[in-house]
N, C-alpha and C positions, 0 to 999 in steps of 0.2 A: 282315332279316338274310339273307345269302346264304352259300353254302358253296363253298370252293375245290375240294373233292372231294366233290360231293354223292352220287356213286355209292356211297361208303363207308357212307352211311346205310342202305343195304339190309341191312347186318349187324344193324341193330336188330331185324329180323324174326326173328333167332335167339334173342332173349332169352326169348320165351314158351316156346320148345322147351327151353332150358336150365332155366327155372323149373319146367316140368313134370317134367323128368328129375330135378331135385333133390328135388322134392316126392314123386315116386313111388319113387325108388330111393336117393336120397342118404342119407336117414336109415337105411334098412334096410341100407345098405352099411357102417354103422359096426360096430365091434367089439361083440359081444353075448355074453351068457351063456346057455348052453343048459340048459333044464330038461326033465326027462323027462315032466313033466305040468304044465300051466298052473295046475292046481288048487292046486299048492304055493304059488302067489303070492296066494292069497285072491281078490282082485279080478282077474279074468282079462283085463280090457280093457286094451289097450296104447294109450297116448296119445302123440302126437307132442309132444315138448317145445316150449314157446313159443320158447325161445331159438333153436331151429333155423330157425323161420320168419322171425324178425326178422333173424338173421345172414344168411340166404339172400337176403332182400330187400335188405340193405345191399350184399352182394357183387354182385348182379345190377344194382342201381342204379348202383354204381360202374362196372361194365362198360359200361353204357349211356352214362354220361357220358364215358368214355374213347373210345368209338366216335364220339360227337359231336365231341369235341376233335380226334380224328384227321381228321375231315372238314373241319377248319379253318373254323369259323364266322367270318364277317367282317361288318363294318358299314361303310357309306360310301355313296358315290354315283357314278353313272356319268353323264358329260356327253358329249353328242353335238354336234359342231361341223361345220356345213356349210361347207366351204372353197370350193366352187364351185357356187353356187346354180343348179339346173337350170332352174327356171321361176319367173318372177315373174307373179303373176296378180292383177288387180284385179276384184273382184266388184262389179257395178253393179246396184242394186236400185231398182225403181220404187216410190214411195210415194204415187202419186196415189190419189184417192178410189176409183177403180174397182177397186183391188186388194182392196177389201173384198167383192167379188163372191163368192157362195157356191157357184160351180160346181165347186170342187175339194173336194167333200164327202169327209169331214165337216168340212173346213177351208175357210176362204176362201182366195183366191189369195195374200194376204200371208202367212198362217200356213203355207201349204204351201211357199212360197218360202223362208221362214226355216228350216223343218225340213230342206229339201233342201240349202240352203247350209251348214247346220251339219254335215251328213254329208260334204259335199264337202270342207270344211275339215279334218275329222278324217281323211279318206282321203289327204291330201297333207301329211304331217308334215315333209317336207324342203324344201318350197317356201315362198317368201315370198308372203304373200297380203295384200291390202288390201281395203277396203270403201268404195265410193262410193254415196251415196244421192241420189235426185233426185225432184222433182215439179215445182213452179214454177221451182226453181233446183236446182243440184247442189252438194254439198259432200263432202269426204272425212271419213267417220266414223272410219276407221282407216287410217293409212299402211301401206305394205308392211312386213311383220314376220314373223319366225319364231316370235314368241311367240303361238302360236295360242290359248292360254288367254285372253290379253288380247283377241284378236280375237273370240273367242266371247262374251266378256263385253260387248264393244261391240254385237255382234249381238243379244244378249238385251235390250239397252236400246232397240232400234229399234222404232218403232211408227208407224202411220199418223197423221198430224197433226204429226209432228216438223217437217215442212216444209209450207208452204202447198200444198195438194194439188189446187187447181182448175186447174192447167195441167200439161203434160208437156214437159220440156226435155230430150229425148233427146240432142240435139247437145251441149248443155252438159255432160251427164253423160259422154259419150264424151271430150270435150275435157279434163275434169277427170281422168279415168282416164289419158289420154295424158300429161298433165303429171306424173303419178306414175311412169310407166313409161319415159319418154323417155331418162332418164339411166341406166337399168338396164344392167348388163353380163351379165345372165343369158343362158343359151343360147336361151331361148324366153320371149317376152313376150306375155301374153294379157289380153284383156278379155272377161269373160263377162257379158253384158248381159241382164237380164230386164225386160220391160215388157209391158203389156197395152193400150197405146194408140198414139197417133200424136203426133209432135212438133208442138207448137203454141205453143211459147214458147222464149225464149232468143236469144242473140246469134249462135249458131253452129248451122247446120243439120246434121243427122246425116251427110249425104254428105260435106260439107266436113271435118267432124271425122274421118270415116273415112279420108279421103285423108291427113290429117295423121298418123293412126295408121300407115297403110301406109308413109309416109315414114320413120318411126322403126322399122320392122320389127315393128310390133305387130299381132297377129292378133286379130280380133274374132269371138267366137261369140255370136250373137244368139238369144235365146229369146223367142218370142211366146207369151204366156199367155192362155188364155181359151177357153171352149167356143164353138162356132159359134152365132150368134144371141144372144149375150150371156148374162147370168145374173141371179140374184136378189141383192138387196143389202138389208142392214138399215139403216133410216134412223130418225132421231129426229124424228117429226112433232110440231110444236108443239101440235096439237090432239089427236091420237090416240096420242101416245107412240111407242114403238118398234114398227115394223112392217116386214114384208118386202115389197119392191116389185120389179118387173122393171126391169132396167137397159135403156137404149137398145141398139140393135143394136151389136155389138162394133165399136169403131173401130180395131182393130189394123191398123197400116199394114205389112202383110207385104212389100209391094213394096220399101219403103225399107229395111226390116231385111235383106232378101235382098241388096240392093245394097251395104249397109254391110259385110255379111259377105264378099261376093264381092270387094270392093275390097281387102280386107286378107288374103285367102287363108284366111278362116275359113269358117264354115258357119252356116246359119239352121235353127232347129228350131221346131216348133209343139207346144206342150203344151196339151192339151184337158182333162186331168184330173190328179189327183195322181200316179197311177202313171206316166203318160207323162212328167211333169215329173221324177220320180225317175230314170227310164230315160235321159232326155236328159243330165242332169248326170253320170250314171254313164258314159255314152258319151263325153262330153267328157273326163272324168277318164282314161279308157282311151286316148283318142286322143292325149293330150298327156303321156304318160309319157316322161321322159328320164332318163338316168343322172345321178346326183349323187354327188359325192365327199364322203364323210362320215368324219370322224376321231372316234374314241371315246376318251375319257379316263376311266380308272377310278381312284378314290382310295379304297382300302379299308384298314381296320385289322383285324388279326387279333384275335379275341375268344375264343380257345380256352383261355386260362389260367384263367378262372373255372371252366370245366368240369373242368379238370385238378385244381385245388385242391379242388373239391367232391368229386371222385372219390377223391382221396387222403384227404380227411376221412372219407368213408364207410368206406373200407378201414381207416383207423386206428381208427375207432369200433368196427368189427366185431372187430378184433383186441383192443382194449381190453376189450370185453365178454367176449370168450373167455378172457381172462387174469384177469378180476376177478369180475364178477357171475355169469357163467355158466361159470366155470372147471370143467373136468372132471378128476376124480381117477381114474386107472386102477383 
């Protein structure tokens, strides 16, 4: 529930003051009979009548309800519509087996990437985003969409092994992302690629795919993941079960990734741990901020009448009690 005039609700803060005043002085302000000595009354204790407390609570409660009604409580929903998408972004994620490396402690590379991508998506509510996954081949996990809840749901279902992970088809991944972006009319079109290896499979090499991206005005930000010298990885040994072994020397092809980024007017980044990976995606987010035209539609219904009716009921009840059960005779 929202309020059309929420500042009026500050008046509710006066209710405790009114209640205290009524409790402290309201009863004593009534007409009274003066005695020369309280001993004439026998029991000299003066007790506040029950009716005064109940009637006071009814009046103050009614006043509070009237204040809430005055603030105009409303129910409904607000819808935001992007009429001119500023940026279309395809996030490209490597699912090769080496992404299980544990050098992004306390996470492995894949877990760190998913966490950072989730935050990146949440930081860009007005942009269309999509998700492409790759290892031996590439496919679109989620097309460009403004429904970021659905995109996050797709991301939650991603896991290593979803694609045969014994090869790395970086060129195919870029080509798949280009196919999603080439028809876009957004002001800016981006591919944010994360990988920890070198392209060794696929029909398209990364440089050729990057040239196609440049022809369609698509910029590529390439992120190379992995600590120098490789890392440790958990394997399932048929004889010894799960154990941690050292990976071979990192095969990250930085030269090709730098060339891919340069051809498209993008940039290359190297992430060696989780903190540097977070910082890189934050930098990309800040570098690619553009204005977006958003129209907001509000559809609200006033809900003040129940508060008014309840306030009138309390006032009516207070008056009814004053004229019947707790009627005073001068």
